[in-house]
Each structure stands twice: as structure tokens, then as C-alpha cells.
C-alpha positions as CSV (number, residue, x, y, z in Angstrom):
1,X,17.3,30.1,-12.4
2,X,14.7,28.3,-10.3
3,X,11.3,29.2,-9.2
4,X,10.5,30.7,-5.6
5,X,8.4,27.3,-5.0
6,X,11.9,25.2,-5.5
7,X,14.0,27.2,-2.9
8,X,14.7,25.6,0.3
9,X,14.0,27.2,3.6
10,X,16.8,29.6,4.8
11,X,18.1,30.3,1.6
12,X,18.4,33.7,0.0
13,X,17.4,34.5,-3.8
14,X,16.9,37.5,-5.9
15,X,13.9,38.0,-8.2
16,X,14.9,37.8,-11.9
17,X,11.4,38.0,-13.6
18,X,8.1,37.2,-13.0
19,X,6.4,34.4,-15.5
20,X,2.7,35.2,-15.4
21,X,-0.2,37.0,-16.5
22,X,-1.1,40.5,-15.8
23,X,-3.0,39.7,-12.8
24,X,0.0,37.8,-11.2
25,X,2.5,40.5,-12.1
26,X,0.0,43.3,-10.8
27,X,-0.4,41.2,-7.6
28,X,3.3,40.9,-6.9
29,X,4.0,44.4,-7.6
30,X,1.5,45.6,-5.3
31,X,3.4,43.3,-2.7
32,X,6.6,45.2,-3.8
33,X,8.2,42.2,-5.3
34,X,9.9,43.4,-8.4
35,X,13.0,42.0,-10.6
36,X,16.1,42.8,-8.4
37,X,14.4,42.5,-5.2
38,X,16.5,40.1,-2.5
39,X,14.3,38.0,-0.3
40,X,14.7,35.1,2.3
41,X,12.7,32.0,2.2
42,X,11.5,31.6,5.9
43,X,9.3,28.3,5.2
44,X,8.8,26.1,2.4
45,X,7.4,22.9,2.9
46,X,7.1,22.2,-1.1
47,X,3.4,22.6,-1.1
48,X,1.2,25.2,0.5
49,X,2.2,28.8,1.0
50,X,5.8,29.9,0.9
51,X,6.6,32.3,3.7
52,X,9.4,34.8,2.7
53,X,11.0,37.9,4.2
54,X,11.7,40.8,1.9
55,X,12.1,44.7,2.7
56,X,11.8,44.0,6.2
57,X,8.5,42.3,5.9
58,X,7.3,38.8,6.2
59,X,5.0,37.8,3.3
60,X,3.2,34.5,2.5
61,X,2.9,33.6,-1.1
62,X,0.5,30.9,-2.4
63,X,2.4,28.1,-3.8
64,X,1.0,28.6,-7.5
65,X,2.0,32.2,-7.0
66,X,5.6,31.3,-6.0
67,X,5.9,29.0,-9.0
68,X,5.7,32.0,-11.4
69,X,8.5,33.8,-9.5
70,X,11.7,33.0,-11.2
71,X,14.9,33.6,-9.0
72,X,18.5,33.1,-9.0
73,X,20.3,31.8,-5.6
74,X,22.9,34.3,-3.9
């Protein structure tokens, strides 16, 4: 398993769990990013926001928040 911030552009991953406090979990839940959700990394430069596609929408996740999302490759 890896952090979302480690996934390269163009790769598909599935959220396994969110490693963070109530604030991080609440924020990601509001965005619809829950365990089991499949996403595609559209842009990840290794620093700065990670842009993903999930549930038919594009989302920009801050790098710090992306480090709290644990995923597995698909």
C-alpha cells in the first residue's frame, strides 16, 4: 500500500483507508473519498496539489492531505 501522494500520473488506485484526524477524515468524506473508491491520478508532480478523477469529477487534493490517503494500485 502507498500514499496517494506517491502514486504517479496516469495510475489508477483504490482508497484503502484514511490515516488522519477527524478533520482530515471529515473533509475527505465530504468530497466523497471513502474506502473502496476508485480514482485516477491526473497530475502529481511530487509536490503541490494532486489532481485526481473520482466519481466522474476532477478534484484537487493538497499534498499534505494526499499523504493521509492510503491506496492500493489496481
